[in-house]
LUMZA-997733 format. One record per residue (C-alpha): residue number from 1; x, y, z. Coordinates in Angstrom, 3 decimals. Example, Ala and Ser with C-alpha at 12.3 -4.5 7.8 and 13.67 -1.06 7.14 Angstrom:
2
+-----+----------+----------+----------+
!   k !       c1 !       c2 !       c3 !
+-----+----------+----------+----------+
!   1 !   12.300 !   -4.500 !    7.800 !
!   2 !   13.670 !   -1.060 !    7.140 !
+-----+----------+----------+----------+
//
This chain:
436
+-----+----------+----------+----------+
!   k !       c1 !       c2 !       c3 !
+-----+----------+----------+----------+
!   1 !    9.374 !   -9.191 !  -22.851 !
!   2 !    8.440 !  -13.093 !  -22.349 !
!   3 !    9.172 !  -14.042 !  -18.840 !
!   4 !   11.333 !  -17.063 !  -18.849 !
!   5 !   13.758 !  -18.881 !  -16.287 !
!   6 !   16.508 !  -17.183 !  -18.517 !
!   7 !   15.295 !  -13.533 !  -17.651 !
!   8 !   14.930 !  -14.616 !  -13.833 !
!   9 !   18.571 !  -15.999 !  -14.221 !
!  10 !   19.585 !  -12.903 !  -15.612 !
!  11 !   17.859 !  -10.301 !  -13.183 !
!  12 !   19.618 !  -12.837 !  -10.478 !
!  13 !   23.087 !  -12.385 !  -12.062 !
!  14 !   22.794 !   -8.512 !  -12.557 !
!  15 !   21.907 !   -8.211 !   -8.602 !
!  16 !   24.716 !  -10.793 !   -7.572 !
!  17 !   22.389 !  -12.574 !   -5.202 !
!  18 !   22.778 !  -15.637 !   -3.283 !
!  19 !   21.866 !  -19.110 !   -4.527 !
!  20 !   18.785 !  -19.106 !   -2.061 !
!  21 !   17.350 !  -16.352 !   -4.016 !
!  22 !   17.868 !  -17.705 !   -7.243 !
!  23 !   16.252 !  -20.908 !   -6.220 !
!  24 !   13.221 !  -18.943 !   -4.395 !
!  25 !   12.646 !  -16.653 !   -7.755 !
!  26 !   12.767 !  -19.948 !  -10.086 !
!  27 !   10.276 !  -21.703 !   -7.592 !
!  28 !    8.025 !  -18.812 !   -7.652 !
!  29 !    8.094 !  -18.363 !  -11.421 !
!  30 !    7.054 !  -22.223 !  -11.850 !
!  31 !    4.088 !  -21.289 !   -9.415 !
!  32 !    3.187 !  -18.351 !  -11.355 !
!  33 !    3.067 !  -20.080 !  -14.772 !
!  34 !    0.704 !  -22.659 !  -13.312 !
!  35 !   -1.572 !  -20.251 !  -11.433 !
!  36 !   -4.658 !  -18.426 !  -12.872 !
!  37 !   -6.013 !  -14.944 !  -12.136 !
!  38 !   -7.983 !  -14.230 !   -8.928 !
!  39 !  -11.618 !  -15.873 !   -8.958 !
!  40 !  -13.007 !  -12.516 !   -7.410 !
!  41 !  -13.264 !   -9.039 !   -7.892 !
!  42 !  -12.642 !   -7.239 !  -11.337 !
!  43 !  -11.513 !   -8.821 !  -14.388 !
!  44 !   -7.854 !   -8.425 !  -14.852 !
!  45 !   -6.471 !   -8.670 !  -18.793 !
!  46 !   -2.710 !   -8.444 !  -18.747 !
!  47 !   -0.523 !   -9.438 !  -21.641 !
!  48 !    2.274 !  -10.649 !  -19.455 !
!  49 !    4.434 !  -10.775 !  -22.776 !
!  50 !    4.428 !   -7.240 !  -23.184 !
!  51 !    5.446 !   -6.443 !  -19.818 !
!  52 !    9.135 !   -5.255 !  -18.912 !
!  53 !   10.032 !   -6.932 !  -15.734 !
!  54 !   13.322 !   -5.485 !  -15.042 !
!  55 !   15.065 !   -2.352 !  -16.055 !
!  56 !   18.822 !   -1.220 !  -14.681 !
!  57 !   18.759 !    1.871 !  -13.211 !
!  58 !   21.078 !    4.457 !  -14.991 !
!  59 !   23.085 !    5.654 !  -12.057 !
!  60 !   24.727 !    3.631 !   -9.109 !
!  61 !   22.479 !    3.968 !   -5.765 !
!  62 !   23.386 !    7.568 !   -4.018 !
!  63 !   22.237 !    9.526 !   -1.168 !
!  64 !   22.979 !   12.855 !   -3.100 !
!  65 !   20.160 !   14.103 !   -5.379 !
!  66 !   22.714 !   16.023 !   -7.435 !
!  67 !   24.378 !   12.843 !   -8.424 !
!  68 !   20.902 !   11.585 !  -10.326 !
!  69 !   20.722 !   12.865 !  -13.622 !
!  70 !   18.777 !   16.052 !  -14.039 !
!  71 !   15.632 !   14.769 !  -15.590 !
!  72 !   15.015 !   12.015 !  -13.134 !
!  73 !   15.550 !   14.423 !  -10.263 !
!  74 !   13.403 !   17.072 !  -11.537 !
!  75 !   10.327 !   14.881 !  -11.654 !
!  76 !   10.716 !   13.810 !   -7.773 !
!  77 !   10.990 !   17.613 !   -7.035 !
!  78 !    8.315 !   18.422 !   -8.983 !
!  79 !    6.087 !   15.646 !   -7.253 !
!  80 !    7.493 !   17.408 !   -4.076 !
!  81 !    9.568 !   14.428 !   -2.925 !
!  82 !   12.738 !   16.384 !   -2.269 !
!  83 !   11.083 !   19.068 !   -0.343 !
!  84 !    9.328 !   16.399 !    1.882 !
!  85 !   12.585 !   15.113 !    2.630 !
!  86 !   14.206 !   18.334 !    4.089 !
!  87 !   11.249 !   19.378 !    6.025 !
!  88 !    9.224 !   16.173 !    7.166 !
!  89 !   11.239 !   13.232 !    7.225 !
!  90 !   13.964 !   11.227 !    8.792 !
!  91 !   14.720 !    9.290 !    5.925 !
!  92 !   13.995 !    8.833 !    2.420 !
!  93 !   14.345 !    6.152 !   -0.322 !
!  94 !   13.178 !    6.796 !   -4.103 !
!  95 !   12.511 !    3.940 !   -6.462 !
!  96 !   12.272 !    4.682 !  -10.417 !
!  97 !   10.841 !    2.027 !  -12.494 !
!  98 !   12.756 !   -1.216 !  -11.020 !
!  99 !   15.351 !   -0.015 !   -9.074 !
! 100 !   15.807 !    2.109 !   -6.054 !
! 101 !   18.134 !    5.317 !   -7.038 !
! 102 !   18.128 !    7.250 !   -4.146 !
! 103 !   18.204 !    6.412 !   -0.340 !
! 104 !   18.968 !    8.657 !    2.828 !
! 105 !   18.754 !    8.586 !    6.556 !
! 106 !   19.684 !   11.175 !    9.275 !
! 107 !   22.594 !   10.154 !   11.246 !
! 108 !   20.956 !   10.075 !   14.274 !
! 109 !   19.167 !    7.094 !   13.384 !
! 110 !   22.411 !    5.035 !   12.644 !
! 111 !   23.635 !    5.666 !   16.197 !
! 112 !   20.159 !    4.076 !   17.083 !
! 113 !   21.058 !    0.922 !   15.333 !
! 114 !   18.187 !    1.716 !   13.018 !
! 115 !   17.892 !   -0.070 !    9.429 !
! 116 !   16.585 !    1.482 !    6.596 !
! 117 !   17.768 !    0.581 !    3.118 !
! 118 !   16.538 !   -0.545 !   -0.067 !
! 119 !   15.630 !   -4.284 !   -0.108 !
! 120 !   18.504 !   -5.468 !   -2.466 !
! 121 !   21.050 !   -3.741 !   -0.435 !
! 122 !   19.540 !   -5.242 !    2.948 !
! 123 !   20.001 !   -8.818 !    1.063 !
! 124 !   23.588 !   -8.219 !    0.839 !
! 125 !   24.459 !   -6.555 !    3.982 !
! 126 !   22.322 !   -8.282 !    6.654 !
! 127 !   21.834 !  -11.565 !    5.062 !
! 128 !   20.736 !  -13.736 !    8.282 !
! 129 !   18.220 !  -10.946 !    9.255 !
! 130 !   17.042 !  -10.889 !    5.913 !
! 131 !   16.512 !  -14.677 !    5.301 !
! 132 !   14.938 !  -14.862 !    8.799 !
! 133 !   11.812 !  -12.440 !    7.694 !
! 134 !   11.855 !  -12.606 !    3.966 !
! 135 !    8.699 !  -14.869 !    2.529 !
! 136 !    7.668 !  -15.681 !    6.439 !
! 137 !    4.247 !  -13.759 !    6.179 !
! 138 !    3.335 !  -13.533 !    2.481 !
! 139 !    4.507 !  -16.580 !    0.979 !
! 140 !    5.012 !  -16.447 !   -2.757 !
! 141 !    2.294 !  -19.394 !   -3.485 !
! 142 !   -0.662 !  -17.657 !   -2.355 !
! 143 !   -1.812 !  -16.008 !   -5.715 !
! 144 !   -0.403 !  -15.520 !   -9.074 !
! 145 !    0.996 !  -12.135 !   -8.105 !
! 146 !    2.671 !  -12.818 !   -5.118 !
! 147 !    4.165 !  -15.593 !   -7.382 !
! 148 !    4.978 !  -13.118 !  -10.050 !
! 149 !    6.669 !  -10.826 !   -7.037 !
! 150 !    8.630 !  -13.419 !   -5.989 !
! 151 !   10.040 !  -14.200 !   -9.484 !
! 152 !   11.233 !  -10.842 !  -10.510 !
! 153 !   11.242 !   -8.695 !   -7.389 !
! 154 !   13.152 !   -5.924 !   -7.063 !
! 155 !   13.683 !   -2.628 !   -5.063 !
! 156 !   11.369 !   -1.840 !   -2.145 !
! 157 !   12.186 !   -0.921 !    1.620 !
! 158 !   13.805 !   -2.736 !    4.557 !
! 159 !   13.618 !   -1.518 !    7.986 !
! 160 !   14.406 !   -2.701 !   11.030 !
! 161 !   13.633 !   -0.765 !   14.475 !
! 162 !   15.562 !   -2.096 !   17.164 !
! 163 !   14.030 !   -2.716 !   20.818 !
! 164 !   12.692 !    0.361 !   22.646 !
! 165 !   13.216 !    2.698 !   19.780 !
! 166 !   11.094 !    5.504 !   18.746 !
! 167 !   11.067 !    7.732 !   15.555 !
! 168 !   10.381 !   11.361 !   16.143 !
! 169 !    9.703 !   11.363 !   12.324 !
! 170 !    8.392 !    9.161 !    9.556 !
! 171 !   10.554 !    7.398 !    7.293 !
! 172 !    9.303 !    7.516 !    3.304 !
! 173 !    9.383 !    5.594 !    0.184 !
! 174 !    8.073 !    7.106 !   -2.872 !
! 175 !    7.858 !    4.920 !   -5.957 !
! 176 !    7.680 !    5.880 !   -9.677 !
! 177 !    6.729 !    3.920 !  -12.660 !
! 178 !    7.938 !    6.059 !  -15.748 !
! 179 !    8.037 !    3.832 !  -18.766 !
! 180 !    5.432 !    2.425 !  -20.970 !
! 181 !    4.439 !   -1.224 !  -20.129 !
! 182 !    6.300 !   -1.188 !  -17.287 !
! 183 !    6.175 !   -4.029 !  -14.620 !
! 184 !    7.234 !   -2.629 !  -10.762 !
! 185 !    7.421 !   -5.588 !   -8.275 !
! 186 !    9.020 !   -3.856 !   -5.144 !
! 187 !    9.283 !   -5.674 !   -1.941 !
! 188 !    8.923 !   -4.133 !    1.266 !
! 189 !   10.052 !   -5.967 !    4.798 !
! 190 !    9.630 !   -3.950 !    7.849 !
! 191 !   10.303 !   -5.263 !   11.546 !
! 192 !    9.326 !   -2.800 !   14.432 !
! 193 !   10.863 !   -4.925 !   17.426 !
! 194 !    9.513 !   -5.070 !   21.018 !
! 195 !    8.461 !   -1.669 !   22.822 !
! 196 !    9.294 !    0.587 !   19.562 !
! 197 !    7.075 !    2.850 !   16.937 !
! 198 !    7.465 !    3.330 !   13.291 !
! 199 !    5.531 !    5.842 !   10.801 !
! 200 !    6.284 !    4.882 !    7.477 !
! 201 !    4.776 !    6.659 !    4.194 !
! 202 !    4.607 !    5.244 !    0.715 !
! 203 !    3.719 !    7.393 !   -2.306 !
! 204 !    3.146 !    6.027 !   -5.681 !
! 205 !    2.918 !    7.871 !   -9.026 !
! 206 !    3.197 !    7.151 !  -12.960 !
! 207 !    2.446 !    9.470 !  -16.102 !
! 208 !   -0.283 !    7.854 !  -18.494 !
! 209 !    0.546 !    6.053 !  -21.338 !
! 210 !   -1.586 !    4.023 !  -24.003 !
! 211 !   -0.978 !    0.347 !  -22.868 !
! 212 !   -0.881 !   -1.199 !  -19.466 !
! 213 !    1.678 !   -1.030 !  -16.690 !
! 214 !    1.543 !   -3.755 !  -13.613 !
! 215 !    2.563 !   -2.810 !   -9.967 !
! 216 !    2.602 !   -5.932 !   -8.087 !
! 217 !    4.313 !   -5.412 !   -4.554 !
! 218 !    4.169 !   -7.468 !   -1.481 !
! 219 !    4.181 !   -6.101 !    2.161 !
! 220 !    5.715 !   -7.852 !    5.320 !
! 221 !    5.364 !   -6.128 !    8.482 !
! 222 !    6.114 !   -7.747 !   11.775 !
! 223 !    5.161 !   -5.929 !   14.848 !
! 224 !    6.455 !   -6.979 !   18.339 !
! 225 !    5.424 !   -6.711 !   21.815 !
! 226 !    4.117 !   -3.600 !   22.905 !
! 227 !    5.476 !   -1.976 !   19.678 !
! 228 !    3.473 !    0.331 !   16.932 !
! 229 !    3.482 !    0.723 !   13.367 !
! 230 !    1.745 !    3.063 !   11.266 !
! 231 !    1.881 !    2.651 !    7.236 !
! 232 !    0.257 !    5.135 !    5.521 !
! 233 !   -0.043 !    4.922 !    1.455 !
! 234 !   -1.335 !    7.488 !   -0.819 !
! 235 !   -1.621 !    5.943 !   -4.073 !
! 236 !   -2.124 !    7.908 !   -7.440 !
! 237 !   -1.033 !    5.618 !  -10.252 !
! 238 !   -2.365 !    6.532 !  -13.461 !
! 239 !   -5.389 !    4.932 !  -15.346 !
! 240 !   -3.511 !    2.456 !  -17.336 !
! 241 !   -1.934 !    0.705 !  -14.312 !
! 242 !   -3.122 !   -2.572 !  -12.785 !
! 243 !   -2.010 !   -2.014 !   -9.213 !
! 244 !   -2.322 !   -5.753 !   -7.368 !
! 245 !   -0.747 !   -5.769 !   -4.054 !
! 246 !   -0.824 !   -7.891 !   -1.110 !
! 247 !    0.049 !   -5.894 !    2.056 !
! 248 !    0.272 !   -8.031 !    5.501 !
! 249 !    1.286 !   -7.294 !    9.164 !
! 250 !    1.343 !   -9.834 !   11.941 !
! 251 !    0.856 !   -8.407 !   15.444 !
! 252 !    2.167 !   -9.833 !   18.860 !
! 253 !    1.138 !   -9.192 !   22.308 !
! 254 !   -0.094 !   -5.809 !   23.221 !
! 255 !    1.249 !   -4.575 !   19.649 !
! 256 !   -0.879 !   -1.909 !   17.537 !
! 257 !   -0.626 !   -1.918 !   13.702 !
! 258 !   -2.513 !    0.912 !   11.758 !
! 259 !   -2.994 !    0.786 !    7.826 !
! 260 !   -3.732 !    4.351 !    6.495 !
! 261 !   -4.463 !    3.440 !    3.014 !
! 262 !   -5.601 !    6.016 !    0.517 !
! 263 !   -6.560 !    4.865 !   -3.393 !
! 264 !   -7.068 !    7.702 !   -5.715 !
! 265 !   -5.452 !    6.618 !   -8.956 !
! 266 !   -5.011 !    3.089 !  -10.921 !
! 267 !   -7.224 !    1.705 !  -13.481 !
! 268 !   -7.828 !   -1.476 !  -11.624 !
! 269 !   -6.711 !   -1.577 !   -8.065 !
! 270 !   -7.026 !   -4.730 !   -5.644 !
! 271 !   -5.619 !   -4.018 !   -2.369 !
! 272 !   -6.811 !   -5.300 !    1.321 !
! 273 !   -4.294 !   -4.491 !    4.019 !
! 274 !   -4.280 !   -7.389 !    6.613 !
! 275 !   -3.504 !   -7.540 !   10.219 !
! 276 !   -2.758 !  -11.048 !   11.799 !
! 277 !   -3.425 !  -10.530 !   15.453 !
! 278 !   -1.230 !  -13.203 !   17.015 !
! 279 !   -0.429 !  -11.996 !   20.426 !
! 280 !   -3.113 !  -11.458 !   23.297 !
! 281 !   -4.158 !   -7.718 !   23.475 !
! 282 !   -3.168 !   -6.829 !   19.719 !
! 283 !   -4.830 !   -4.480 !   18.154 !
! 284 !   -5.342 !   -3.589 !   14.130 !
! 285 !   -6.789 !   -0.802 !   12.148 !
! 286 !   -7.191 !    0.036 !    8.519 !
! 287 !   -8.418 !    3.498 !    7.878 !
! 288 !   -8.969 !    3.443 !    3.839 !
! 289 !  -10.386 !    5.995 !    0.978 !
! 290 !  -11.149 !    4.784 !   -2.307 !
! 291 !  -12.135 !    7.204 !   -5.025 !
! 292 !  -13.001 !    5.723 !   -8.337 !
! 293 !  -13.513 !    8.130 !  -11.325 !
! 294 !  -13.726 !    7.804 !  -15.044 !
! 295 !  -12.606 !    4.520 !  -15.963 !
! 296 !  -11.436 !    3.337 !  -13.154 !
! 297 !  -12.354 !    0.150 !  -10.832 !
! 298 !  -11.201 !    0.547 !   -7.133 !
! 299 !  -11.617 !   -2.900 !   -5.168 !
! 300 !  -10.262 !   -2.460 !   -2.001 !
! 301 !  -10.793 !   -3.082 !    1.801 !
! 302 !   -8.940 !   -4.889 !    4.921 !
! 303 !   -8.727 !   -8.069 !    6.429 !
! 304 !   -8.598 !   -8.761 !   10.186 !
! 305 !   -7.832 !  -12.078 !   11.590 !
! 306 !   -7.905 !  -12.575 !   15.345 !
! 307 !   -5.813 !  -15.725 !   16.699 !
! 308 !   -5.522 !  -14.670 !   20.177 !
! 309 !   -7.767 !  -13.740 !   23.181 !
! 310 !   -8.558 !  -10.023 !   23.888 !
! 311 !   -7.751 !   -8.765 !   20.321 !
! 312 !   -9.223 !   -5.765 !   19.047 !
! 313 !   -9.838 !   -4.307 !   15.397 !
! 314 !  -11.564 !   -1.336 !   13.699 !
! 315 !  -12.026 !   -1.164 !    9.924 !
! 316 !  -13.353 !    2.491 !    8.382 !
! 317 !  -13.885 !    2.346 !    4.787 !
! 318 !  -14.751 !    5.516 !    2.519 !
! 319 !  -15.794 !    5.031 !   -1.061 !
! 320 !  -16.273 !    7.397 !   -3.676 !
! 321 !  -17.678 !    6.553 !   -7.244 !
! 322 !  -17.853 !    9.363 !   -9.668 !
! 323 !  -18.019 !    9.728 !  -13.515 !
! 324 !  -18.804 !    6.146 !  -13.995 !
! 325 !  -16.457 !    4.628 !  -11.614 !
! 326 !  -16.548 !    1.542 !   -9.300 !
! 327 !  -15.593 !    1.705 !   -5.835 !
! 328 !  -15.941 !   -1.462 !   -4.013 !
! 329 !  -15.681 !   -2.405 !   -0.212 !
! 330 !  -14.085 !   -6.260 !   -0.045 !
! 331 !  -13.008 !   -7.160 !    3.222 !
! 332 !  -12.711 !  -10.316 !    5.776 !
! 333 !  -13.000 !  -10.289 !    9.770 !
! 334 !  -12.204 !  -13.609 !   11.250 !
! 335 !  -11.973 !  -14.191 !   14.885 !
! 336 !  -10.970 !  -17.663 !   15.582 !
! 337 !  -12.321 !  -20.078 !   18.317 !
! 338 !   -9.430 !  -19.375 !   20.688 !
! 339 !   -9.420 !  -15.401 !   20.252 !
! 340 !  -11.828 !  -15.303 !   23.154 !
! 341 !  -13.242 !  -11.646 !   24.161 !
! 342 !  -12.225 !  -10.192 !   20.895 !
! 343 !  -14.026 !   -6.878 !   19.537 !
! 344 !  -14.339 !   -6.086 !   15.809 !
! 345 !  -15.845 !   -2.729 !   14.414 !
! 346 !  -16.372 !   -2.424 !   10.442 !
! 347 !  -17.940 !    0.541 !    9.003 !
! 348 !  -18.273 !    1.066 !    5.366 !
! 349 !  -19.733 !    4.228 !    3.569 !
! 350 !  -20.056 !    5.033 !    0.137 !
! 351 !  -21.348 !    7.947 !   -1.680 !
! 352 !  -22.004 !    7.728 !   -5.276 !
! 353 !  -22.282 !   10.694 !   -7.212 !
! 354 !  -23.996 !   10.120 !  -10.420 !
! 355 !  -26.207 !    7.422 !  -12.169 !
! 356 !  -23.511 !    5.796 !  -14.070 !
! 357 !  -21.455 !    5.334 !  -11.061 !
! 358 !  -21.252 !    1.831 !   -9.061 !
! 359 !  -20.390 !    0.612 !   -5.385 !
! 360 !  -20.481 !   -2.997 !   -3.778 !
! 361 !  -19.992 !   -3.932 !   -0.298 !
! 362 !  -18.586 !   -7.460 !    0.067 !
! 363 !  -17.792 !   -8.380 !    3.732 !
! 364 !  -17.012 !  -11.656 !    4.849 !
! 365 !  -17.355 !  -11.872 !    8.608 !
! 366 !  -16.887 !  -15.060 !   10.959 !
! 367 !  -16.947 !  -15.592 !   14.672 !
! 368 !  -16.268 !  -18.598 !   15.762 !
! 369 !  -16.545 !  -18.222 !   19.676 !
! 370 !  -19.444 !  -16.866 !   21.791 !
! 371 !  -17.698 !  -14.163 !   23.785 !
! 372 !  -16.657 !  -12.156 !   21.140 !
! 373 !  -18.328 !   -9.214 !   19.499 !
! 374 !  -18.496 !   -8.087 !   15.698 !
! 375 !  -20.454 !   -5.166 !   14.332 !
! 376 !  -20.547 !   -4.370 !   10.525 !
! 377 !  -22.371 !   -1.166 !    9.242 !
! 378 !  -22.758 !   -0.047 !    5.720 !
! 379 !  -24.369 !    2.877 !    4.205 !
! 380 !  -24.614 !    3.910 !    0.875 !
! 381 !  -25.579 !    7.709 !   -0.034 !
! 382 !  -26.131 !   10.543 !   -2.509 !
! 383 !  -24.929 !   13.845 !   -1.970 !
! 384 !  -27.639 !   15.395 !    0.427 !
! 385 !  -29.596 !   17.999 !   -1.023 !
! 386 !  -30.063 !   19.858 !    2.285 !
! 387 !  -26.292 !   20.231 !    2.826 !
! 388 !  -25.706 !   21.237 !   -0.772 !
! 389 !  -28.511 !   24.004 !   -0.423 !
! 390 !  -27.272 !   25.206 !    2.369 !
! 391 !  -23.727 !   25.758 !    1.048 !
! 392 !  -24.797 !   27.601 !   -2.080 !
! 393 !  -26.954 !   29.678 !   -0.365 !
! 394 !  -23.729 !   30.939 !    1.437 !
! 395 !  -22.468 !   31.857 !   -1.720 !
! 396 !  -20.572 !   28.704 !   -2.643 !
! 397 !  -21.234 !   27.573 !   -6.038 !
! 398 !  -22.426 !   24.148 !   -6.745 !
! 399 !  -19.200 !   22.261 !   -7.752 !
! 400 !  -17.349 !   23.878 !   -5.227 !
! 401 !  -20.216 !   22.884 !   -2.557 !
! 402 !  -19.987 !   19.126 !   -3.644 !
! 403 !  -16.081 !   18.956 !   -3.482 !
! 404 !  -16.231 !   20.695 !    0.406 !
! 405 !  -18.960 !   17.864 !    0.949 !
! 406 !  -16.609 !   15.056 !   -0.184 !
! 407 !  -13.854 !   16.159 !    1.602 !
! 408 !  -15.754 !   16.378 !    4.641 !
! 409 !  -17.362 !   12.544 !    3.909 !
! 410 !  -13.417 !   11.165 !    4.233 !
! 411 !  -12.567 !   13.427 !    6.962 !
! 412 !  -11.661 !   10.199 !    9.378 !
! 413 !   -9.007 !    9.406 !    6.744 !
! 414 !   -7.617 !   13.002 !    6.162 !
! 415 !   -7.379 !   13.575 !   10.023 !
! 416 !   -4.892 !   10.727 !   10.127 !
! 417 !   -2.426 !   12.117 !    7.314 !
! 418 !    0.419 !   14.855 !    8.415 !
! 419 !   -0.984 !   18.153 !    7.078 !
! 420 !    1.065 !   18.191 !    3.753 !
! 421 !   -0.277 !   15.097 !    2.897 !
! 422 !   -3.592 !   15.781 !    3.723 !
! 423 !   -3.144 !   19.123 !    1.572 !
! 424 !   -2.025 !   16.799 !   -1.230 !
! 425 !   -5.041 !   14.123 !   -0.694 !
! 426 !   -7.390 !   17.065 !   -1.166 !
! 427 !   -5.933 !   18.045 !   -4.499 !
! 428 !   -6.167 !   14.479 !   -5.779 !
! 429 !   -9.655 !   13.911 !   -4.562 !
! 430 !  -10.613 !   17.553 !   -6.292 !
! 431 !   -9.181 !   16.177 !   -9.413 !
! 432 !  -10.835 !   12.562 !   -9.483 !
! 433 !  -14.515 !   14.052 !   -8.506 !
! 434 !  -14.179 !   17.168 !  -11.016 !
! 435 !  -16.864 !   17.376 !  -13.396 !
! 436 !  -19.498 !   15.884 !  -11.184 !
+-----+----------+----------+----------+
//
């Protein structure tokens, strides 16, 4: 589908959007048309005329899985999404291609005035709150793919946690691409108000096709004073997906933002979650694992921008390259002149499992005052022969011994996951590194 102004106008018409959103989309499209691909990272070779930019859902949005067509419902059941909602979550959203098809939240949260909606519904039901935060942290003209998202965004998650509110269990959204040449462009907007806490989990999958698909999401998170937000992602796109995502949080006084970022899938993945530490004492953390197997490029990392005094950030990056894959850390820490007495720690560890695979560490570390401290440590290694020998001497075969060593290597990441998701990560990693 060739992307034109008429296509964008039709998307906006179908969604019955206000005029200001249509104007926003058209401005973003103009920007997208003029911008080049990023001048860093892996080569991006997308045929934009072959991408499907919008696909209308078959059924109306519902909070009842039984009202969703059997074939689609069974896909989410097989993925474990339906069981997870019943056992571990306070709310669940599920997006299929362009649209959210299922959304539900327990009644107790409604009594607390928590808002948990798909983003399209939030635009209609809470227009003033939506407009206050939308496109304020990630501008559409930042890069070609934020502009594309701005032009054709559909679906995603909108969360507002009122002041002095803590959720007992996570909220989750699951994103599924299930069509050839599909583009998915969800927009996620999260506001955690002062003295509140949220844990949000995001899952992503797609079946394998012979032609490329594109996932270009934008995430904006606002963390208030003394508030805490944890955003956990396990991304398992198929190898025909370009995953080009912009995620950013701004953190106010004594707030905490935690990114727990798992990257197992996608043929080309470029993702660098960011914390802007805007208030005194604000803290940001990113723990990430990237596993690059055959025909995969994982170009991942984090960005920490210190703007206020006494701020702290921590980046832990674990990369695994196997079967000819490329796992690269790319990150930025910037401590501004006014961010006195700030501290940042960066630790990047890579394990390369064969001669065909590759990994690079590409940091940018900037400190603009004399009272702050930044430490960066990076290691690259292979599987240690003495550890392998020890395990094999205990009766464990070589492939299983290698798998155990690798799972131990990413333990810092697994420890931050709920148990059920850690088990799933183990399974995905075992599949990715199989045959080493």
